[in-house]
C-alpha positions as CSV (number, residue, x, y, z in Angstrom):
1,M,-30.6,67.9,-9.8
2,K,-29.7,67.6,-6.2
3,V,-28.7,64.7,-4.0
4,M,-30.5,64.8,-0.6
5,K,-29.2,62.4,2.0
6,F,-31.1,61.8,5.3
7,G,-29.6,59.8,8.3
8,G,-31.2,57.5,10.6
9,T,-32.4,59.9,12.9
10,S,-34.2,61.9,10.3
11,V,-36.3,58.9,9.5
12,G,-36.4,57.4,12.8
13,S,-40.3,57.5,13.3
14,A,-43.3,57.8,11.4
15,E,-43.6,61.5,12.2
16,R,-40.0,62.2,10.9
17,I,-40.7,60.3,7.8
18,K,-43.6,62.4,7.2
19,N,-41.5,65.4,8.0
20,V,-38.9,64.5,5.4
21,A,-41.6,63.7,2.8
22,E,-42.9,67.1,3.2
23,L,-39.5,68.7,3.1
24,V,-38.4,66.9,-0.1
25,T,-41.7,67.3,-1.9
26,K,-41.2,71.3,-1.7
27,R,-37.5,70.9,-3.2
28,G,-38.4,69.5,-6.8
29,K,-36.9,66.6,-8.7
30,N,-33.9,65.2,-6.7
31,I,-32.4,62.1,-5.6
32,I,-33.1,61.2,-2.0
33,V,-30.6,58.8,-0.2
34,L,-31.9,57.3,2.9
35,S,-30.1,55.5,5.8
36,A,-31.7,52.8,7.9
37,M,-34.2,53.9,10.6
38,A,-32.4,55.0,13.8
39,G,-31.3,51.9,15.8
40,T,-31.9,49.5,13.1
41,T,-28.4,48.7,11.9
42,N,-27.1,48.2,15.5
43,T,-30.1,45.9,16.1
44,L,-29.0,43.9,12.7
45,V,-25.6,43.8,14.1
46,E,-26.9,42.3,17.3
47,I,-28.8,39.6,15.4
48,S,-25.9,38.9,13.4
49,D,-23.8,38.5,16.7
50,Y,-26.3,35.9,17.8
51,L,-26.1,33.9,14.7
52,Y,-22.4,33.9,14.9
53,K,-22.7,32.4,18.4
54,K,-25.5,30.1,17.2
55,N,-28.0,31.4,19.7
56,I,-30.9,31.1,17.3
57,D,-33.5,31.8,20.0
58,G,-31.7,35.1,20.9
59,A,-31.7,36.0,17.2
60,K,-35.2,35.1,16.7
61,E,-36.4,37.2,19.7
62,T,-34.5,40.3,18.5
63,I,-35.7,39.9,15.0
64,N,-39.5,39.8,16.4
65,A,-38.9,42.9,18.6
66,L,-37.5,44.8,15.5
67,E,-40.3,43.7,13.4
68,K,-42.8,44.8,15.8
69,K,-41.3,48.3,16.0
70,Y,-41.6,48.6,12.1
71,Y,-45.4,47.3,12.2
72,E,-46.2,50.0,14.8
73,T,-44.3,52.7,12.5
74,I,-46.4,51.4,9.6
75,M,-49.7,51.9,11.6
76,E,-48.8,55.5,12.6
77,L,-47.6,56.3,9.1
78,F,-50.5,55.3,6.8
79,E,-54.2,55.8,7.4
80,D,-55.2,53.6,4.4
81,E,-55.3,49.9,5.1
82,G,-54.2,49.1,1.5
83,Q,-51.2,51.0,1.9
84,R,-50.5,49.7,5.2
85,E,-50.6,46.2,3.7
86,A,-48.4,47.2,1.0
87,A,-45.8,48.5,3.5
88,R,-46.3,45.3,5.8
89,S,-45.6,43.2,2.8
90,E,-42.4,44.9,2.1
91,I,-41.2,44.7,5.7
92,K,-42.4,41.1,6.2
93,A,-40.4,40.0,3.1
94,C,-37.1,41.7,4.6
95,F,-37.6,40.0,8.1
96,N,-38.5,36.8,6.5
97,Y,-35.2,37.1,4.7
98,V,-33.3,37.8,7.8
99,R,-35.0,34.7,9.4
100,S,-33.6,32.5,6.7
101,F,-30.2,32.8,8.2
102,T,-31.2,31.2,11.6
103,K,-31.0,27.6,9.8
104,D,-27.5,27.3,8.2
105,L,-23.8,28.4,8.4
106,F,-23.5,32.1,9.2
107,T,-20.3,34.0,7.9
108,V,-19.6,37.5,7.1
109,F,-21.2,37.4,3.7
110,E,-24.6,36.4,5.4
111,E,-23.9,39.2,7.9
112,K,-23.6,41.8,5.1
113,E,-26.9,40.6,3.5
114,I,-28.7,41.0,6.8
115,L,-27.1,44.5,7.5
116,A,-28.6,45.6,4.0
117,Q,-32.1,45.2,5.1
118,G,-32.3,48.2,7.1
119,E,-31.8,50.6,4.2
120,L,-34.1,48.5,2.0
121,M,-37.0,48.9,4.5
122,S,-36.6,52.5,5.1
123,T,-36.7,53.3,1.4
124,A,-39.6,51.0,0.7
125,M,-41.6,52.6,3.5
126,M,-40.7,56.2,2.3
127,N,-41.5,55.3,-1.4
128,I,-44.9,54.0,-0.2
129,Y,-45.8,56.9,1.6
130,L,-44.6,59.5,-1.1
131,R,-46.9,57.6,-3.5
132,S,-49.7,57.7,-1.0
133,I,-49.6,61.6,-0.9
134,G,-49.7,61.9,-4.6
135,V,-45.9,62.2,-5.5
136,K,-44.7,60.1,-8.6
137,S,-41.6,58.7,-6.9
138,V,-39.4,56.0,-8.2
139,L,-37.2,53.6,-6.2
140,L,-33.7,53.1,-7.6
141,P,-32.3,50.0,-5.9
142,A,-28.7,50.9,-4.9
143,L,-27.7,47.0,-5.5
144,D,-28.4,47.7,-9.3
145,Y,-25.7,50.4,-9.7
146,M,-23.6,50.8,-6.6
147,R,-20.6,48.7,-6.9
148,T,-17.0,48.4,-5.5
149,D,-14.0,46.9,-7.5
150,K,-11.7,44.1,-6.6
151,N,-9.8,46.5,-4.3
152,G,-13.0,47.5,-2.4
153,E,-13.0,51.0,-3.9
154,P,-16.1,52.3,-5.7
155,D,-16.2,51.6,-9.4
156,G,-17.2,55.1,-10.6
157,Q,-17.6,54.3,-14.3
158,Y,-19.9,51.3,-13.5
159,I,-22.0,53.4,-11.0
160,R,-22.2,56.3,-13.6
161,Q,-23.4,54.1,-16.4
162,K,-25.8,52.1,-14.6
163,L,-27.4,54.9,-12.5
164,S,-27.7,57.0,-15.7
165,A,-29.5,54.3,-17.5
166,L,-31.9,54.0,-14.6
167,L,-32.7,57.7,-14.5
168,D,-33.3,57.7,-18.3
169,K,-35.6,54.8,-17.8
170,Y,-37.8,56.6,-15.3
171,A,-37.3,60.1,-16.6
172,D,-40.9,61.2,-16.0
173,A,-40.6,60.5,-12.1
174,D,-41.3,63.3,-9.7
175,M,-38.7,62.1,-7.5
176,Y,-36.1,59.3,-7.0
177,I,-35.3,57.2,-3.7
178,T,-32.3,55.2,-3.1
179,Q,-30.6,53.5,-0.5
180,G,-27.4,54.6,1.2
181,Y,-24.6,52.5,2.7
182,I,-25.4,49.2,0.5
183,C,-23.7,48.1,-2.6
184,R,-22.4,45.0,-4.4
185,N,-18.7,44.0,-4.6
186,A,-16.9,43.1,-7.7
187,Y,-18.1,39.5,-7.5
188,G,-21.8,40.6,-7.4
189,E,-22.2,39.6,-3.6
190,I,-24.1,42.1,-1.2
191,D,-21.6,44.3,0.4
192,N,-21.6,47.8,2.1
193,L,-19.6,51.0,2.2
194,Q,-18.9,50.5,5.9
195,R,-20.5,52.4,8.8
196,G,-21.3,56.0,7.9
197,G,-21.4,54.9,4.4
198,S,-24.6,56.6,3.6
199,D,-22.8,59.8,3.4
200,Y,-20.3,58.3,0.9
201,S,-23.3,56.8,-1.1
202,A,-24.6,60.5,-1.4
203,S,-21.2,61.6,-2.7
204,L,-20.7,59.0,-5.1
205,V,-24.3,59.3,-6.5
206,G,-23.8,63.1,-6.7
207,A,-20.4,62.6,-8.6
208,A,-21.9,60.2,-11.1
209,I,-24.7,62.5,-12.0
210,N,-22.7,65.7,-11.6
211,A,-25.2,67.0,-9.2
212,E,-25.7,70.8,-8.5
213,E,-25.2,70.1,-4.9
214,I,-25.1,67.3,-2.2
215,E,-27.2,67.9,0.8
216,I,-26.5,65.9,4.0
217,W,-29.4,66.1,6.4
218,T,-29.0,65.4,9.9
219,D,-30.2,66.5,13.5
220,I,-27.8,69.3,14.0
221,D,-27.7,72.6,12.1
222,G,-24.3,72.2,10.4
223,M,-20.8,71.6,11.6
224,H,-20.1,73.5,14.6
225,N,-16.9,75.4,15.7
226,N,-16.3,73.1,18.6
227,D,-18.0,70.0,20.2
228,P,-21.4,71.2,21.7
229,R,-21.5,68.1,24.1
230,F,-18.6,69.6,26.0
231,V,-18.4,73.2,25.1
232,D,-21.2,75.7,25.6
233,G,-22.1,78.6,23.1
234,T,-20.8,76.7,20.0
235,D,-21.9,78.0,16.6
236,P,-22.3,76.5,13.2
237,V,-19.5,77.2,10.8
238,D,-20.9,79.0,7.7
239,E,-18.5,77.7,5.2
240,L,-15.6,75.1,5.2
241,H,-13.0,74.1,2.4
242,F,-13.1,70.4,1.6
243,E,-9.8,69.9,3.3
244,E,-11.0,71.5,6.4
245,A,-14.0,69.4,6.5
246,A,-12.1,66.2,6.0
247,E,-9.8,67.2,8.8
248,L,-12.7,67.8,11.2
249,A,-14.5,64.9,10.0
250,Y,-11.5,62.4,10.6
251,F,-10.5,64.0,14.0
252,G,-14.0,63.7,15.6
253,A,-16.8,65.8,13.9
254,K,-19.4,63.1,13.7
255,I,-21.9,65.0,11.6
256,L,-20.0,64.2,8.3
257,H,-18.3,60.8,7.5
258,P,-14.8,61.4,6.4
259,T,-15.0,59.5,3.1
260,C,-17.8,61.6,2.0
261,V,-15.6,64.5,1.0
262,L,-13.5,63.0,-1.7
263,P,-15.8,62.2,-4.5
264,A,-17.6,65.7,-4.3
265,K,-14.3,67.4,-4.0
266,L,-12.8,65.8,-6.9
267,N,-16.0,66.6,-8.9
268,N,-16.2,70.2,-7.5
269,I,-19.8,69.4,-6.2
270,P,-20.6,71.6,-3.1
271,V,-21.8,69.7,0.0
272,R,-24.3,71.5,2.4
273,L,-24.9,70.3,5.9
274,L,-28.4,70.9,7.2
275,N,-30.9,70.2,9.9
276,T,-33.9,68.2,9.4
277,M,-35.4,69.3,12.8
278,C,-34.8,73.0,11.6
279,P,-34.9,73.3,7.7
280,S,-34.6,76.9,7.8
281,A,-31.3,77.0,9.4
282,K,-28.4,78.0,7.1
283,G,-26.2,75.1,7.8
284,T,-22.6,74.6,6.7
285,L,-21.5,74.8,2.9
286,I,-18.4,72.7,2.1
287,H,-16.6,73.6,-1.2
288,N,-13.3,74.1,-2.8
289,A,-13.0,77.8,-1.8
290,T,-11.5,78.8,1.7
291,G,-11.9,81.7,4.1
292,A,-8.5,83.4,4.4
293,H,-6.9,84.0,7.7
294,K,-9.3,82.5,9.8
295,I,-9.4,79.7,12.3
296,K,-12.7,77.8,11.6
297,A,-13.2,75.0,14.2
298,V,-12.0,72.5,16.7
299,A,-12.5,68.8,17.0
300,A,-11.2,66.1,19.2
301,K,-10.4,62.3,18.5
302,D,-10.5,60.1,21.5
303,N,-9.0,56.5,22.4
304,I,-5.4,57.5,20.9
305,T,-2.3,55.8,22.0
306,A,1.1,57.4,21.6
307,I,4.4,55.3,21.0
308,K,7.7,56.6,21.4
309,I,10.8,54.9,19.7
310,K,14.1,56.1,21.0
311,S,17.4,54.8,19.3
312,G,20.9,56.0,19.4
313,R,21.2,54.0,15.9
314,M,18.7,56.7,14.4
315,L,21.3,59.4,14.5
316,L,22.3,60.2,10.8
317,A,20.9,56.8,9.7
318,Y,18.8,56.7,6.7
319,G,16.2,54.0,6.4
320,F,15.3,54.1,10.2
321,L,12.0,55.8,9.6
322,R,11.1,53.3,6.5
323,K,11.6,50.4,8.9
324,V,9.5,51.8,11.6
325,F,6.5,52.7,9.3
326,E,6.7,49.2,7.7
327,I,6.0,47.7,11.1
328,F,2.7,49.5,11.1
329,E,2.0,48.7,7.7
330,T,2.6,45.0,8.4
331,H,0.3,45.1,11.1
332,K,-2.3,47.2,9.1
333,T,-2.4,49.9,11.6
334,P,-2.7,53.5,10.6
335,I,-0.7,56.4,12.1
336,D,-2.5,59.8,13.0
337,M,0.4,62.0,14.1
338,I,4.2,62.0,13.8
339,A,7.0,63.8,15.6
340,T,10.6,63.2,14.9
341,S,14.0,64.2,16.5
342,E,17.6,63.0,15.9
343,V,17.3,60.1,18.5
344,G,13.6,59.3,18.4
345,V,10.1,59.4,16.8
346,S,6.8,59.4,18.3
347,V,3.7,58.2,16.5
348,T,0.0,57.9,17.5
349,I,-2.5,55.2,16.8
350,D,-6.3,55.0,17.2
351,S,-6.5,51.2,17.6
352,E,-4.7,48.9,20.0
353,K,-5.9,45.7,18.3
354,N,-2.3,44.9,17.2
355,L,-0.4,46.9,19.8
356,D,1.4,44.1,21.4
357,N,2.8,42.7,18.1
358,I,3.7,46.4,17.0
359,L,5.7,46.9,20.2
360,D,7.6,43.6,20.0
361,D,8.8,44.5,16.5
362,L,9.5,48.1,17.5
363,K,11.7,46.9,20.3
364,K,14.1,45.6,17.7
365,F,15.0,49.2,16.9
366,G,15.1,51.0,20.2
367,T,13.6,51.6,23.4
368,V,9.8,51.9,23.3
369,T,7.5,53.8,25.6
370,V,3.6,53.8,25.4
371,D,1.0,56.5,26.5
372,H,-2.5,55.3,26.7
373,D,-5.8,57.3,27.0
374,M,-4.8,60.0,25.0
375,V,-6.8,62.6,22.8
376,I,-5.9,64.4,19.6
377,I,-7.2,68.1,19.6
378,C,-7.5,69.4,16.1
379,V,-7.6,73.1,15.2
380,V,-8.7,73.6,11.7
381,G,-8.7,76.7,9.4
382,D,-6.3,78.8,7.1
383,L,-3.1,77.6,8.6
384,E,-0.6,78.4,5.8
385,W,2.7,78.8,7.4
386,Q,3.0,82.4,6.0
387,N,0.2,83.3,8.2
388,R,1.2,84.7,11.4
389,G,-0.1,84.2,14.9
390,F,-2.4,81.2,14.5
391,E,-0.3,78.6,15.8
392,A,0.8,80.9,18.5
393,A,-2.8,81.5,19.7
394,A,-3.5,77.9,19.7
395,L,-0.3,77.1,21.8
396,D,-1.1,80.1,24.0
397,A,-4.6,78.8,24.8
398,L,-3.1,75.4,26.0
399,K,-0.5,76.8,28.0
400,E,-2.0,75.5,31.3
401,L,-2.0,71.9,30.1
402,P,0.8,69.4,29.4
403,V,1.0,68.6,25.6
404,R,2.5,65.3,24.7
405,M,2.9,66.1,21.0
406,I,2.2,68.9,18.4
407,S,1.9,68.4,14.7
408,Y,2.0,71.5,12.4
409,G,3.0,72.0,8.9
410,G,1.9,68.8,7.3
411,S,-1.3,70.4,6.1
412,N,-2.2,74.0,5.2
413,Y,-5.3,73.4,7.3
414,N,-4.6,71.7,10.6
415,I,-2.6,71.9,13.7
416,S,-3.0,69.0,16.3
417,F,-2.2,68.5,19.9
418,L,-1.9,65.4,21.8
419,V,-3.2,65.7,25.4
420,R,-4.4,63.4,28.1
421,K,-7.9,62.2,28.2
422,S,-8.6,63.8,31.4
423,D,-7.6,67.2,29.9
424,K,-9.7,66.8,26.8
425,V,-12.8,68.8,28.0
426,K,-10.6,71.7,29.6
427,A,-8.5,71.9,26.2
428,L,-11.7,72.2,24.0
429,N,-13.0,75.1,26.2
430,L,-9.7,77.0,26.5
431,L,-9.4,76.7,22.7
432,S,-12.9,77.9,22.3
433,D,-12.4,80.9,24.5
434,R,-9.1,81.9,23.0
435,L,-10.1,81.5,19.2
436,F,-13.6,82.1,19.1
437,K,-15.3,83.8,21.9
438,N,-13.0,86.8,21.9
439,K,-13.6,87.3,18.3
440,K,-17.4,87.7,18.8
């Protein structure tokens, strides 16, 4: 059995829901994981924002507009009035539930319950539609099996037990439909796996059932070797190692959520990235094998801030780096890149939320300078240190640009460069010309 996950764009209209239904019915008995319809989660966030601000009228107007969109989709999706009424009943119940929060105190707990409605609505419509075309599909509520523990991490044993029981209960089904993104926490409250969590859901479901393969269906034909928004003539990468995919996902390749990789990797379940708009495209296969002696792709991560701490006390002083890193830990700010010398250390962060407090603490240890509006350019492939020429080729490609930092050797799959935001597009194109176009 496979797990097939479809993102919001793939189920973003009545026509696309029909296309997905046609696609999955040809693939046999699998578990289908769905995101909310495109734009829904953002609108539910907007509704929540109105409720936080106690602007009840603004919330109600936004709810009404979104509900109207769903009713229009139902009219296009179903021809039979009985099926339309069944779908409207499901959707109306969800929107009435959202409206119930316009009367009382609104907190983060209520917001999570509102955000869960997007996936509940998309799966309800898909399940009713599949049954209308004669498919014996069964809806597996994610809130009945997907749970996180007290640390906010997925409870793998619980997920496996509960999901297996549901599959046994409905063993004669043609197909299973379930929600991505949403879950319950250790206290039984409705929660979620954060934005992009539908990929994570699919990976967790795949690990729980020991799936043959996990398919992530989006609107692009696999992970490309560079960003097609800024570089012409990019190509899908045929195969990636899990570590390579994780690096690319973390450093800007938006097609795959970074958290998706780990459960599949640990359980040795291949992940395939496919295009709903072009199902015949080969896509990208992600697994535990790697192509030797090859650079695979380039990605970029925006909104980076570089911090340099220079201190004469660092010379030969043990414990200095620990004190520096403890400051970032205290302020719950992760570090992306690190470069050290005898008298200083440079690090990068991707959030300035706690920057002022971080700088105040760092100034106790030395002179601190900051560079804003930077970009990390990540080159991914087989970058074992014994291989010759790969890091030199990447460096040579960027010889015309000023490079603030370089990170190499921390991973066998990645070399990263920190450049100015204004040099991002040129850097991506120079790397593409040097690393890929000359190889065709």
